[in-house]
N, C-alpha and C positions, 0 to 999 in steps of 0.2 A: 473634738477628742476629748474625752474625759480623763482627769488625772490618772485613775487607776489604770486606764489603757496606755497611758504614757509610761508608767513604771512597768508595767507587765512587757511592754515592748522592749523596754530599754533597761533588761534586767541585768545587764553587765555593768550598768552606771549606779554607783552607789551614792544615794542622795541624801541630805538631811534638809530638816525644815529650817534649821539655824545653824551657825557656823561663824568661826572668827577666820580673819583673812589668812592667819598663819596656818590653817589647817585645810584650807579649801582650794580648789584649783579655780574656781569661778561658779558661775550659776547655769542652770540648765533652764532655757526659757522656751515656753510654747506659748502661741496666741492663735486665736481665730478671728477673723474680721467679719464673717457672714455676709450679709447682703447689706453693708452701712450705706446709709444716706445722713449726712450731717450738713446743716446750713453751712455755706462757705465762710461766712461772717464769724460765727462761733468757731469754725474749723481753724480759721486763721489765728483766732486769739488763743486758742488751745495749744497751736503749735509754737506761737511764740512764747507764750507763757510757761509751759510744761517742758518743751523739748527745746526751745531756743533755735528752731528751725523755720526760717520765714517761708510761708506757703506762697507760691507764684503763680498759681493757677489761674486762669480767667475767671470773671465772676458768672458767666453763664456758658454752659454746655451748649454744643450746637445741636440745632432742633433735630438735626438727623440722628446724631448719637443718643440724644434724649428719648426719641420716639423708639429706636430698636431697643435701648435699654428697658424703658418702661414696659413695652409689649413683651419683651422677654421675660419680664418678672412675672407676667400673668401665666399663672402655672399651678394646676391643681390636679388632685387624684381623688375621684369619686367613686365610692362602693354602694351600689344599691341592690338591695335583695328585694324581689317582687315577686310573687306567687310561686315562692319556694326556690327561685332561681337567683343566683348572685352574679352581678355584671360590674365590670370593674372599668371605668372611664378615666382616660388621661386629657386634662383640658390644657390648651396651651395654644399660641399664636405661630403661624408659619407664613413665609413669603408668599406672596402672589405676584401678578404681572406688574411689571414696573411702569409707573407712568412720571414724565419728565418734572411735572410740577406738583405731584403729589407722593407722599409716602403712605404705603398702604400695607397692612397684614390682614390676615384672616385668623378669627378665633375659631378653632376646630374642637371638637369632641371625638376623642378616638376610643372606640370600643376594644378593650385587650382582651388578651387569652380565648380568641375564637380561631377558627380555621384560617380565615382571611379578616384582618383587623378592618373594621369599618370606620369610616371618617365622616362626620356631618359637619357642616359649615353652620356657626351658631351666630356670626357676625362679621363684619368687614369693619376694621379699626382704620382710620385715616388721617393724616394731616395734610391739609392744603397749604402748600408754601406761599402762594399768591395772596391767597386770603388770610394767611395765618390762623386757620381755625382748626381746631381737633374736633373730631366726630365720629359716629359709628351709624353705620347703615346695614340693611339687610338684616336687621337682628330677628333671630328666631326665638319662639317660645318654646321652652324645654322644661319638661317636669322635673328633670334632675339637677339642672344647672341655672343660677341666677345670672342670666346673660347680661341684663343691664347693669347689674352690680359690676360686674367684671369690667364692661365698658367704663364705667365710672371709675374704677380703681385705676385703669390704664391712664385715663386722663389725669387723674390726681398724681400718679407716678411720673408722668411726663414733665408736669409743672415742677414736680419736687426734683427730677434730674437735672433740670436746667439750673436750678439755683443752690444745688447741694452738691457738696464732695462725696464721690462715690468710692466704693471699695478700692477700685484701681488707684486713685489719687490717695487715700488714707494709707494703702499698702507702699505706695513710693515713698512718703513720709517715714513710715515706721522703719523699713529698709534703710533708708538713707541714715537714721538715727543708729541702728544697729552697725553700720559701716562705721559710724564715728566711735563706736565702743568697741572695734576690732572684733566683733563677733563672728564666729564661725558656723555656718548651716551644716547641720548634722545630715547625713545621707540617707535620709528618709523623705516620704512625703509631707507637705504642710510646712507650716512656719515653726520649726524647732530650731533652736540656737544654742550655742556654747557661747558665754560672755565669760571672758577672762577676769580674774580676780582685781586687776588693777583699774578696770571700768565698771564692775559689776553694782558699785554703789549707785552709779549713775541710771541704773536699769529700773529704779523705782519710779522714776519720772515716766518711762514708757508705760509701765504697768497703770500708773494713774491715768495718763493720757488715754489708755484703752477704756479704762473706768469710766471717765468723763464723756468719751465719746458714746458709750453705751446709754449714757443719761441723755443724750441730745440725738440718739438715733430715731430717724424718722421711720425706719422699718422695724417688724416686731420680732426680729431674730437676735438673740442676743449676742454680745461680743464677750470674749474672754481673753484673759492673759494672765499667767501664773509662772512662778519661777521656784526651783529650789537648788539648795547648794550641792558641788559636787565635790566629795571628799578627796584630798590629796593623799593618793598613794599610788604604787607603782601600776596597779591595773588600770586606774582611772587615767594615768597619763598616757599609757600604751593606746588607750582608746581613743583620747583626745587627740593623740599625735595623728592616729590613722584618720580621723575626722578633719584634722588640719591639712593633711596631704591631700586628701579627696577634694576638698573645696578650694584648696589656693591653686592646684593644678588645673581647675576649671577657669579661676580667675586669671591665671597666667595665659591661659590659652586666649583667652578673650581680649587681653591687653595686647597680646602679640598680633592679634589679628587687625585690632584697631590702629596700633601704632604702624604697623606695615601699610595699612590702607592710607593713611596720613602722609607717609613717605611717598609712596608709589604715586599717589593722586597729586603731589606736589601742594599740599595745603599752604596758603597764603596767610593764614591767622597765627601770628605767634602766640595769642593767647590761646587757642585751642590747644597747640603744640606744648605750651608751657603747663597748661592744665593737666595732660596726660603725663607729662615728666613728674608732676608732683602725685599723681595716683600711683604711678610706678614706686616713687621713693616711699610713699605711705605704705605699699603692699610689702616693700622691704622692712621697713620700720616694725610691721605687724609681724613679721616671721621673727625679728630679734626678740620682741616682747614675749612671744610664744616658747622661745628657746629659754627664756628667764623662767617663765611659769612653769614649764614642762620638764625643766631641768635636764635639757639635751640638746645636742646639736641637730637642728632640723636640715640635714645635708641631702635628704633624698631627691631633692628638686634643685641642685646646685646648677645642673646644666641648663634648665629651663630659666632660672633667675639670671644666669649668665648671658643667655641670648636676650633676655628681657632688657638686662642693663646696656647692652649694645645699641639696642633701639632706642632706648631713653637717651643715651648719648647722641645719636643720630638726631633725634627730635629737638633736642637742646641746641644742638649746632646750628639747625634749619632756624630755630626761634630767634637764636641771637642774631644770625645773618638778617632775617627779615627786620628785626628791630633796627638794626645799624643802618639798614638802606631806608627805612622810614624815617629815622632821625636825620639822614643826610638829606634826604628829599625836603623836608620840612626846613631845613638851614638853607637850601638852595632857593625856596621860594619866599623865604623871609628876606633874603639877599635881593 
């Protein structure tokens, strides 16, 4: 999404290229990760140095996930004009019959915009789990599509996906950092966030992180991140209050569901129970910070926060009980 599109879509938000803390509510951030693939060693370094968030993912993706991701990226649209007639083809991989010791998908060419779309199999792309070998068979000659090149690209992507961090992993890190900044997702599609002014200075690190990822991206689609200041006035405070309520209501519902599950399932892990007590406390602290920034009492969710607080108290009591019993057990064993 282009910057002009963001401004046009959000014409109720008054933004500025620069601002001082006394006259802004915070910053409006938007970013796009596209189809990123970054070497995990480099990704780990960037996480540590720029964001201060350790990356704990494995060194390699499972071969099954790597195969599905690589073949899923083989996608093209070909327009051919021949003898005065134009044809449009979609090139992609689709599943075929499963075999226990082999991952397999077929590369197809679909003719679009005809009475009944036609499908032509161009190749079979497979990975033999026992022999640990990647290959293509049943490769067809096609005057419109370079089938061997696509098979080669699938194998290259397969190797990359095993040793690179992908979009999902990068997105997880970015969202974890935004949670640290107490950012609020605005109610539109995509990665658009309001970052309050008491944490907005740290947003530069995330923008630098995305820029560095772009330099090391093994795919050719660019990554973008940009932000602008939100002017502090009554209209903007009303808009950000509306966004806060919308976003936090969803968070509260998710927290209530998780806390209720831990209680009803009789979780025996005090560490997990305590982690959710801390997450609930952090959400309450976020509300207090937003009340200061937006200059109003955010009491529209008092009932929901009250129910969440009761669940937090129950989790805390159960965690203390489990800790006490564990301590007593260790004492008895030592005796």
